[in-house]
N, C-alpha and C positions, 0 to 999 in steps of 0.2 A: 082325509087329513092332508094338508099341503106339505110338500117338501120345501123347507125354507132354503133359499139360495144364498142368503146373506142379509146383512142389516144395512139399509140404505142410510140411515141418518146417523157403559150403559147400565146403569143400575135403575131398577124400578121399585119404588116403594109399594108395599102391600100390607094390608091390615090383617088378613087371614091367610097365613102361609099355605096351609093345606088346600084351601079353596083356590088360591092363585096358582099353585103348582098344577093342580088339576086343569084349570083353564088354559094355562100356557102350554101344557103338554098335550092335552086331549083335544083342544079346540084350535089353538094357534099353530101347534105343530112343533114346538121346541122339544128337545130331548133332555131328560133329567141327567145330570152329571153327578152331583153330590150336594150334601147339605151339612152345615155345622150342627153339632148335637143340640144346641139351643134353638135351632131353626132361625137364627138371626140372619143368616145368609144362605140362600139356595142358589146353586150354580146350574144354569141350563145352557144348552148349545142351540144356536140358531144358525145353521148352515156354516159352521166353522167359527162363529163369533160367540163369545161367552156373554150371557145375559145373567145379571145377578138380581134376584128378588130379595129385597131388603125389608125385614120386618119393621113396621112403623105403626104408630098409633093412628087409628081412624079419626077423622076422615082424611083421605089422601087428596083426591082431586074430584071436584064435581062441577058441573056446568058445561056450557057449550064450548066447542073447540075455539071459537073466536075469543072467548074469555080466558083461554089458557095461553094467549099470546102465541099460538101456533105450536106450543110444546107438545110433542108426541114422539112415538117411536115407530119406525117404518121397517117392515119386513119385506124383502124382495121375494117375489113368487115368479116362477117361470111362466112363459106365455101359455103353454099348454095346460097349466094347472090353475091359472089365475081365476077364471070364472067358477071352477069347481070349488076353489078355496072360499070365494065370496058366498057362493050358494051354501057351502058347509057352515059358514057362520050363521046364516039365517036359519038353516035346518036345526041348529043347536040353540035357537032362541036369542041369538046375539043381534042387536039392532045395528044395522049398517046405516049410519046417520048421514053419510054424504059420499057420493061417488062422482068422479069426473075422469076424463081422459085428457090430461094436460099436454099441450104441444107447443113447441117453440120457447120453452123456458130452460131453466138450469137442469131440472130433473123432469123428464117427460115420461108419459105412459099412463095407462089406466090405473086408477087407485081407488080404494074403498076405505073409509074411516069407520072405526068401531071403538068400543070401550071394553076394558077389562072389568072384573067385578068391583074394583075400587073406583072406577070412573076414569082411569088413565086412558087418554086417547092413543089409539094404535092405528096403523095403516098397513094394508097389504098393497104392494105396488108391483106391477109388471113393468119394470124400468126399461123403456125402449131407447132412451137416449140420455146422455149425461154430459154436461158442458165440459167436464174434464177429460172426456174421451175414453173413459173406462167402461 
C-alpha cells in the first residue's frame, strides 16, 4: 500500500460508504480518521490533507476522463513508491486506464489514472516539478 505524500490538486461523493471507505483505505492508502454516526461524512487523511467522503445517491460519475472535463483528484506518491503503488492498483483489480510521464508543463511527472468504485477519476502522481516551485 502506498504512503500518500499529499494531494496534488476536497470532498468526494460516494454512493456506498462502507465500500468506498474500504477502497480509499485499503487500496488508495488513505487513513481513516472519523465518521459521522449517520455515515453522511467520513473523514480520511491523505498525507496530512483531509479527504471527506460524502454520502450521495448513485450514480455519481461514469464515463471516460475526457467526458468529465478533467475533473479528478490526484494523490502524490514518492518516487520510490510510485511504480509499486500503480502495480498495487492492478493487483487489486483496479483498471489503470491511462498513464503518462508529462514533462515541461505546470505539473510534471509520471502519473496513472484509475477510478474509485463509483467511477470518480483518481490519479497517482510522482510530481517531479511544479511551476510554482514547491
